[in-house]
C-alpha positions in Angstrom: 32.1 -13.7 13.6 30.9 -16.8 11.8 27.2 -16.5 10.9 26.8 -19.8 9.0 28.7 -23.1 8.6 28.4 -26.0 6.2 30.7 -28.7 5.0 31.2 -28.7 1.3 32.7 -31.6 -0.7 36.1 -30.2 -1.5 37.4 -32.5 -4.2 36.5 -35.6 -2.1 37.7 -34.0 1.2 34.6 -33.2 3.2 36.2 -31.9 6.4 36.7 -28.4 5.2 34.1 -26.0 6.6 32.5 -23.3 4.5 31.9 -20.2 6.5 30.7 -16.7 5.7 31.7 -13.0 6.3 33.7 -13.4 4.1 32.7 -16.7 2.4 35.7 -19.0 2.8 36.9 -22.5 3.4 38.5 -23.3 6.8 40.3 -26.4 8.1 42.3 -27.1 11.2 45.3 -29.4 11.0 46.8 -31.1 14.1 50.4 -32.3 14.2 52.2 -34.5 16.7 55.3 -32.2 16.6 56.3 -28.7 15.7 58.7 -30.3 13.2 55.9 -31.9 11.3 53.9 -28.6 11.4 56.9 -26.7 10.1 57.4 -29.2 7.2 53.7 -28.8 6.3 54.0 -25.0 6.3 57.2 -25.2 4.3 55.5 -27.3 1.6 52.3 -25.3 1.7 54.1 -21.9 1.3 56.1 -23.3 -1.6 52.8 -24.4 -3.2 51.3 -20.9 -2.5 54.2 -19.1 -4.2 54.0 -21.4 -7.2 50.2 -21.3 -7.5 50.1 -17.6 -6.7 47.2 -18.0 -4.3 47.6 -17.4 -0.6 45.6 -18.3 2.4 45.3 -16.9 5.9 47.4 -19.3 8.1 47.2 -19.3 11.9 49.7 -21.2 14.0 49.1 -22.2 17.6 51.9 -24.5 18.9 51.6 -27.5 16.6 48.1 -26.8 15.3 47.5 -24.9 12.1 44.3 -23.3 10.8 44.1 -22.6 7.1 41.4 -20.1 5.7 41.3 -19.7 2.0 39.1 -17.6 -0.3 39.5 -15.4 -3.3 40.0 -12.0 -1.8 39.2 -9.9 -4.9 35.6 -11.1 -4.9 35.2 -12.2 -1.2 34.0 -15.6 -2.3 35.1 -19.2 -2.9 36.3 -20.0 -6.4 37.8 -23.1 -8.1 41.2 -21.8 -7.1 40.2 -22.2 -3.4 38.9 -25.8 -3.9 42.2 -26.6 -5.7 44.1 -25.0 -2.8 42.1 -27.0 -0.3 42.7 -30.3 -2.1 46.5 -29.6 -2.4 46.7 -28.6 1.3 45.2 -31.9 2.3 47.5 -33.9 0.0 50.5 -32.1 1.6 49.1 -32.9 5.1 48.7 -36.6 4.2 52.2 -36.6 2.8 53.7 -35.0 5.9 51.8 -37.3 8.2 52.8 -40.3 6.3 56.5 -39.4 6.7 56.2 -38.7 10.4 
């Protein structure tokens, strides 16, 4: 259950929500097609493997929710802000190609 919400400035992207229990960043992405959603996931997972930082990803049809935090300390770190910024860049890249 989310007990608090705020919207941090994540590298210039202010539409990520900061929530608690555990403290993490959340964003929902909507896609016009499952193909676009799949391409976003493909690029995001490649980034995760290279960056060695993994988020909780929930998929519902062509909507994707990303929740990212540093699990070892149950808090948000610079890694999470970098992840959020990169996820947004991937999203804009995929949307631009659609």
